[in-house]
Backbone bond lengths (Angstrom), bond angles and torsions (degrees), N, CA, C in turn:
res aa  C-N    CA-C-N  psi(-1)  N-CA   C-N-CA  omega(-1)  CA-C   N-CA-C  phi
1 M - - - 1.461 - - 1.513 112.51 -
2 K 1.388 116.76 -43.22 1.420 119.86 177.91 1.530 111.37 -63.13
3 N 1.324 115.33 -37.87 1.472 121.16 178.30 1.536 111.68 -60.94
4 K 1.305 115.40 -44.00 1.482 121.13 -179.93 1.532 111.03 -64.99
5 A 1.318 118.69 -40.29 1.451 122.11 177.69 1.513 111.59 -68.40
6 F 1.296 117.21 -35.64 1.478 121.54 177.41 1.529 109.76 -65.59
7 I 1.314 117.94 -46.09 1.485 122.38 179.58 1.489 111.00 -62.59
8 L 1.332 117.12 -44.75 1.486 120.63 177.30 1.514 112.75 -62.02
9 S 1.331 116.82 -39.20 1.469 120.99 176.86 1.528 109.92 -65.15
10 L 1.293 117.26 -42.03 1.466 123.02 -179.63 1.545 108.84 -62.72
11 I 1.334 117.04 -44.26 1.496 120.45 178.59 1.517 109.91 -63.20
12 F 1.338 116.11 -44.28 1.470 120.81 -177.90 1.558 110.26 -61.66
13 I 1.302 116.63 -46.53 1.497 121.01 -179.94 1.510 109.78 -64.70
14 S 1.328 118.67 -42.46 1.474 121.83 176.56 1.536 112.02 -59.14
15 G 1.316 115.06 -40.86 1.485 119.90 177.08 1.478 113.03 -63.10
16 I 1.306 117.43 -41.52 1.503 122.23 177.15 1.542 109.78 -61.61
17 I 1.338 115.72 -45.30 1.479 119.16 179.41 1.497 111.20 -62.48
18 I 1.296 118.37 -43.49 1.480 121.35 179.00 1.508 111.42 -62.47
19 V 1.329 117.28 -45.04 1.478 120.34 179.30 1.535 108.87 -64.12
20 F 1.275 119.98 -39.79 1.464 123.09 178.33 1.532 110.35 -57.89
21 F 1.330 117.23 -49.12 1.464 120.24 -178.91 1.510 113.72 -66.10
22 I 1.340 117.02 -35.86 1.466 122.01 176.10 1.521 110.30 -63.31
23 V 1.339 116.64 -47.79 1.465 119.99 -179.83 1.508 110.78 -64.45
24 Q 1.330 116.57 -43.01 1.483 120.18 -179.63 1.510 110.69 -62.26
25 Q 1.313 118.23 -40.58 1.474 121.57 179.07 1.518 111.59 -64.53
26 Q 1.320 117.98 -37.67 1.453 121.13 180.00 1.531 111.63 -71.37
27 R 1.306 118.40 -28.26 1.446 122.90 -178.60 1.515 112.41 -77.59
28 S 1.325 117.36 -36.62 1.471 118.89 -176.39 1.501 109.65 -83.83
29 P 1.386 115.97 146.33 1.428 119.57 -179.71 1.518 109.94 -64.32
30 R 1.311 115.37 143.61 1.459 119.60 179.27 1.522 107.20 -95.01
31 T 1.304 115.08 127.37 1.465 120.57 177.53 1.513 108.98 -118.80
32 S 1.295 115.80 151.20 1.448 119.31 175.67 1.498 110.41 -151.15
33 P 1.335 116.93 131.28 1.462 119.00 173.94 1.500 109.75 -79.19
34 I 1.313 118.54 122.43 1.449 123.22 -177.71 1.512 108.35 -131.84
35 E 1.319 115.93 143.79 1.463 116.65 179.18 1.524 108.88 -116.75
36 L 1.308 115.19 83.95 1.460 122.45 178.03 1.551 107.22 -123.71
37 S 1.297 117.46 155.34 1.447 121.25 178.67 1.533 110.20 -81.22
38 S 1.312 114.45 149.24 1.489 120.55 178.60 1.519 109.34 -68.40
39 P 1.335 116.96 130.17 1.466 118.29 174.73 1.514 110.12 -68.18
40 D 1.322 116.19 147.38 1.446 120.65 -179.18 1.532 107.70 -87.87
41 I 1.304 116.10 99.45 1.461 124.25 -174.70 1.480 109.80 -118.58
42 E 1.351 115.21 144.33 1.430 121.44 177.17 1.541 110.07 -105.12
43 L 1.330 116.68 128.01 1.463 120.55 -179.05 1.533 108.75 -122.61
44 L 1.321 115.70 165.46 1.475 121.18 176.95 1.538 110.78 -119.22
45 D 1.339 115.12 138.85 1.455 118.02 175.38 1.543 108.22 -89.85
46 I 1.328 118.09 -174.62 1.461 123.93 -178.16 1.510 113.92 -57.99
47 Y 1.352 115.09 -30.11 1.470 119.90 179.96 1.529 113.75 -94.32
48 K 1.350 114.75 12.21 1.477 121.96 178.87 1.531 111.14 70.53
49 N 1.341 117.11 17.35 1.480 119.37 172.36 1.514 108.10 -75.70
50 K 1.327 115.73 141.70 1.474 120.81 -178.99 1.507 111.12 -92.52
51 I 1.293 115.87 145.41 1.444 123.61 172.69 1.519 108.14 -134.08
52 K 1.304 116.44 138.91 1.474 120.41 176.41 1.532 107.30 -110.62
53 L 1.298 117.74 135.30 1.442 122.42 -178.02 1.544 109.34 -61.69
54 S 1.321 118.07 -31.45 1.491 119.97 -179.85 1.558 110.29 -63.79
55 E 1.324 118.16 -23.67 1.467 120.95 178.62 1.512 111.32 -73.10
56 L 1.306 119.13 -10.89 1.472 122.85 -178.62 1.503 113.98 -93.11
57 K 1.369 116.89 -2.96 1.456 120.13 176.77 1.520 108.58 -58.06
58 G 1.322 114.43 143.93 1.455 120.63 -175.58 1.554 110.60 100.82
59 S 1.311 115.21 -9.51 1.473 121.74 176.52 1.502 109.43 -125.07
60 V 1.333 115.97 154.05 1.458 120.28 170.98 1.518 105.11 -76.59
61 V 1.325 118.28 129.89 1.452 122.88 -174.12 1.525 111.59 -118.43
62 F 1.330 114.34 126.05 1.467 123.05 176.60 1.536 106.06 -104.08
63 I 1.333 118.00 117.69 1.446 122.43 -179.32 1.513 107.63 -118.81
64 N 1.346 115.79 122.02 1.433 121.21 -176.74 1.532 109.03 -126.41
65 F 1.320 115.90 125.46 1.486 122.73 174.13 1.510 107.90 -95.99
66 W 1.297 117.21 128.86 1.455 121.72 -177.21 1.533 110.90 -149.62
67 A 1.318 115.66 174.27 1.447 121.90 176.06 1.526 108.94 -150.19
68 S 1.348 116.24 148.44 1.460 120.60 -178.37 1.565 112.61 -70.86
69 W 1.326 116.65 -17.89 1.451 119.31 177.80 1.521 112.63 -86.34
70 C 1.330 116.90 -4.95 1.449 123.43 -175.56 1.531 110.85 -95.40
71 Q 1.363 117.22 111.84 1.466 120.12 -177.32 1.521 113.22 -62.97
72 T 1.332 118.26 -41.81 1.471 118.91 -179.88 1.531 111.26 -66.07
73 C 1.340 115.53 -28.98 1.486 118.03 175.88 1.513 107.96 -68.04
74 K 1.293 118.83 -42.79 1.453 122.14 179.26 1.533 110.80 -64.62
75 D 1.323 117.34 -35.49 1.445 121.18 -179.65 1.526 111.73 -64.47
76 E 1.341 117.48 -32.95 1.459 119.02 -177.94 1.525 114.02 -90.18
77 M 1.347 117.19 -10.24 1.449 120.78 -176.27 1.530 114.42 -57.74
78 P 1.361 119.78 -42.90 1.486 117.58 179.42 1.520 111.24 -59.37
79 S 1.321 118.32 -37.95 1.464 119.05 -179.45 1.521 112.06 -72.86
80 I 1.349 117.53 -29.38 1.461 119.70 174.37 1.543 109.17 -67.44
81 E 1.337 116.52 -41.39 1.464 119.27 177.73 1.530 110.74 -61.49
82 K 1.328 117.93 -41.47 1.480 120.33 179.11 1.541 111.19 -65.81
83 L 1.355 116.71 -39.66 1.470 121.39 174.98 1.512 109.24 -58.64
84 Y 1.335 115.57 -49.69 1.453 120.96 -179.64 1.545 111.76 -56.79
85 K 1.307 116.09 -47.69 1.471 120.78 -179.25 1.513 111.15 -64.86
86 Y 1.338 117.01 -37.02 1.462 120.46 -178.29 1.542 110.38 -63.41
87 F 1.343 117.24 -41.72 1.457 120.65 -175.59 1.509 113.51 -105.20
88 S 1.322 119.50 3.86 1.467 121.21 -173.21 1.529 112.93 -58.98
89 G 1.308 120.53 -29.24 1.412 121.65 -179.28 1.537 113.27 -84.72
90 N 1.311 116.41 -1.47 1.468 120.68 -177.71 1.538 109.87 -95.73
91 P 1.338 118.29 116.84 1.469 119.56 -177.46 1.518 112.28 -69.54
92 N 1.339 118.26 -9.83 1.459 121.76 179.79 1.535 112.37 -93.74
93 F 1.333 116.40 14.06 1.466 120.14 -179.97 1.555 108.07 -132.13
94 K 1.308 116.05 129.80 1.457 122.42 175.92 1.537 110.08 -128.39
95 L 1.315 115.97 133.69 1.454 121.53 177.99 1.501 108.80 -114.07
96 V 1.315 116.51 124.49 1.448 122.44 -179.96 1.526 110.48 -125.71
97 T 1.332 117.33 118.39 1.457 119.06 176.21 1.525 105.54 -110.57
98 I 1.344 115.52 133.56 1.459 122.59 -175.63 1.521 109.08 -117.96
99 L 1.288 115.63 126.31 1.466 122.03 179.42 1.529 108.98 -74.49
100 Y 1.353 115.09 133.82 1.453 122.31 -174.95 1.528 109.74 -121.47
101 K 1.331 115.64 118.85 1.488 121.95 177.75 1.528 113.03 44.90
102 D 1.344 115.23 56.16 1.445 120.04 -176.08 1.529 107.95 -148.13
103 D 1.308 114.32 164.19 1.446 122.00 176.91 1.547 110.76 -84.28
104 G 1.311 117.32 122.60 1.448 122.36 -176.61 1.524 113.81 -56.58
105 D 1.344 116.94 -45.16 1.468 121.33 -179.15 1.536 110.39 -61.43
106 R 1.317 116.20 -44.36 1.470 119.31 -179.44 1.525 110.19 -63.14
107 A 1.343 116.73 -42.37 1.464 120.64 -179.64 1.531 112.40 -65.79
108 F 1.349 117.27 -42.78 1.449 120.26 177.03 1.539 111.32 -62.37
109 R 1.323 115.71 -40.43 1.456 120.23 179.37 1.537 109.13 -64.26
110 Y 1.313 118.25 -42.90 1.436 121.22 177.70 1.514 111.14 -59.98
111 M 1.348 116.43 -44.96 1.467 119.65 179.77 1.536 111.13 -62.91
112 N 1.318 118.04 -43.96 1.453 120.78 178.92 1.488 112.12 -63.70
113 E 1.326 118.33 -43.82 1.484 122.19 -179.74 1.521 111.26 -61.23
114 N 1.334 117.61 -28.09 1.472 120.68 -176.48 1.540 112.02 -104.09
115 G 1.310 117.40 4.02 1.458 120.36 173.78 1.507 114.47 73.76
116 Y 1.339 119.74 23.55 1.450 121.80 177.52 1.506 109.86 -77.51
117 T 1.338 116.14 133.05 1.459 120.67 -173.47 1.530 113.77 -110.68
118 F 1.326 117.44 -5.79 1.463 117.33 -179.66 1.536 109.23 -76.43
119 Q 1.309 114.78 162.15 1.467 121.78 -175.80 1.529 111.94 -77.20
120 L 1.306 117.10 138.77 1.437 123.34 174.28 1.503 108.68 -111.10
121 Y 1.336 115.07 134.05 1.458 119.72 -179.90 1.515 109.09 -117.47
122 L 1.337 113.13 148.62 1.465 121.77 179.25 1.503 109.32 -100.25
123 D 1.291 117.56 149.62 1.460 124.80 179.71 1.553 105.89 -127.68
124 P 1.361 115.44 69.31 1.503 118.76 -169.19 1.542 113.65 -58.52
125 K 1.342 117.83 -32.69 1.436 119.53 -179.56 1.540 112.60 -93.42
126 R 1.325 115.34 0.51 1.481 123.60 -178.23 1.527 109.69 57.56
127 S 1.297 118.47 25.74 1.460 120.50 178.70 1.533 110.76 -69.84
128 A 1.374 117.10 -36.27 1.470 118.95 178.23 1.510 109.79 -63.98
129 A 1.323 117.26 -45.73 1.437 120.90 -179.43 1.526 111.55 -61.51
130 Q 1.315 117.13 -37.28 1.460 120.31 176.88 1.508 112.86 -68.32
131 Q 1.322 115.58 -45.98 1.466 118.38 -177.58 1.548 112.23 -69.19
132 F 1.346 116.71 -32.07 1.447 118.88 176.47 1.532 111.21 -84.83
133 R 1.342 118.23 -3.71 1.450 123.63 179.40 1.528 111.99 55.93
134 I 1.328 113.98 52.24 1.481 120.33 -179.89 1.506 109.88 -66.95
135 T 1.319 115.29 132.02 1.461 120.10 179.93 1.541 110.31 -106.49
136 G 1.337 117.43 -12.21 1.444 122.19 -179.25 1.512 106.33 171.54
137 V 1.328 115.58 -176.13 1.453 118.90 179.37 1.507 110.34 -129.59
138 P 1.293 119.94 152.33 1.458 125.25 -1.61 1.517 111.16 -81.31
139 E 1.335 114.46 147.64 1.464 122.77 170.68 1.514 107.01 -134.02
140 T 1.316 116.21 137.38 1.470 121.75 -175.37 1.488 110.74 -131.26
141 F 1.339 114.95 141.91 1.468 123.18 -178.90 1.529 107.55 -126.47
142 I 1.313 115.70 135.56 1.451 120.82 178.31 1.521 109.80 -121.30
143 F 1.337 115.36 121.07 1.452 122.54 -178.97 1.506 110.21 -109.87
144 D 1.345 114.87 143.39 1.468 117.97 173.75 1.527 110.14 -80.11
145 K 1.336 115.58 -176.58 1.443 120.61 -176.80 1.525 114.81 -65.84
146 K 1.344 115.80 -19.42 1.458 120.15 178.74 1.538 111.88 -88.29
147 G 1.356 115.84 -2.83 1.465 119.25 179.94 1.527 111.73 87.98
148 I 1.325 116.53 15.82 1.462 121.20 179.91 1.554 108.44 -94.14
149 L 1.319 115.04 129.93 1.460 120.84 178.90 1.553 108.34 -69.60
150 K 1.327 114.18 121.30 1.457 120.08 -178.60 1.508 112.67 -102.04
151 K 1.334 116.98 -28.93 1.470 121.56 -176.74 1.490 110.86 -153.15
152 K 1.323 115.54 138.82 1.480 122.67 171.74 1.483 106.86 -124.24
153 V 1.342 116.21 130.30 1.478 121.12 -179.18 1.522 107.64 -122.04
154 I 1.295 115.26 121.80 1.450 122.66 176.14 1.549 106.67 -101.63
155 G 1.347 115.36 117.47 1.431 118.99 -176.97 1.518 110.92 105.81
156 P 1.334 115.30 172.48 1.459 118.24 -177.67 1.513 113.78 -76.34
157 L 1.307 116.16 157.74 1.454 122.81 178.20 1.511 109.16 -148.53
158 E 1.331 117.25 155.26 1.459 120.84 173.97 1.523 107.06 -84.88
159 W 1.320 116.27 95.45 1.454 121.95 -173.11 1.509 114.04 -73.10
160 D 1.313 118.37 -8.95 1.455 121.00 179.25 1.545 111.61 -106.98
161 S 1.331 116.77 16.18 1.468 119.90 179.65 1.549 108.79 -71.12
162 P 1.310 117.62 155.56 1.464 119.59 179.77 1.538 113.49 -58.46
163 H 1.350 115.30 -37.14 1.486 119.53 177.72 1.528 112.42 -60.53
164 V 1.336 115.95 -44.33 1.458 120.90 -178.44 1.518 110.40 -69.92
165 I 1.320 118.16 -42.62 1.467 122.23 176.96 1.543 110.20 -57.84
166 E 1.317 114.09 -42.55 1.513 119.35 178.81 1.545 110.27 -63.73
167 M 1.329 115.52 -43.19 1.481 118.83 179.21 1.511 111.61 -59.04
168 F 1.349 116.25 -47.63 1.452 120.10 179.35 1.512 112.40 -64.97
169 S 1.299 118.21 -39.18 1.476 123.60 177.34 1.505 109.22 -59.85
170 H 1.313 116.36 -44.53 1.493 121.28 178.78 1.525 110.59 -60.96
171 L 1.333 115.68 -47.77 1.492 119.03 -178.92 1.518 111.50 -64.68
172 I 1.334 117.63 -37.65 1.472 121.90 179.43 1.522 110.28 -65.54
173 N 1.310 116.34 -37.66 1.502 120.58 -176.24 1.542 113.58 -83.59
174 E 1.331 117.70 -7.74 1.462 121.67 177.67 1.535 108.92 -66.02
175 E 1.318 114.86 147.33 1.486 118.83 177.12 1.492 109.64 -87.42
């Protein structure tokens, strides 16, 4: 009888540990180092000016897909603004945020109300979202100066953390 109770207790505790790790993994952003080339996509800014991602080669490029209806996107916006301000004077760093399945006017209004100064781009044909295989927002892609994807982050992240600043500094200083 004692043996049976011990085994059941052990199974119960193991189950709790497994559930804890599953929940913890789902909460933390998933990152992956990938070496793929940047797709050549054309985007529009607020003034309908076109930008091609291929024109950004030679710089480290931060591409973030977000939406104003997405709370986790909103949660990470202050850290994106701080990252942008930290590297804004560096010509080897480009920050591109792309609106995903959202109304442009509402998103621009949200950015203005919150004092965000980085550029927002529209993807009217959703070709960027398709080529990047976006599964939801926020999703972020970091490319090195050669246009090679170095990191993909699914979910929010503190983009102004010392670790992230160090990673970008390293990529910017690479030859």
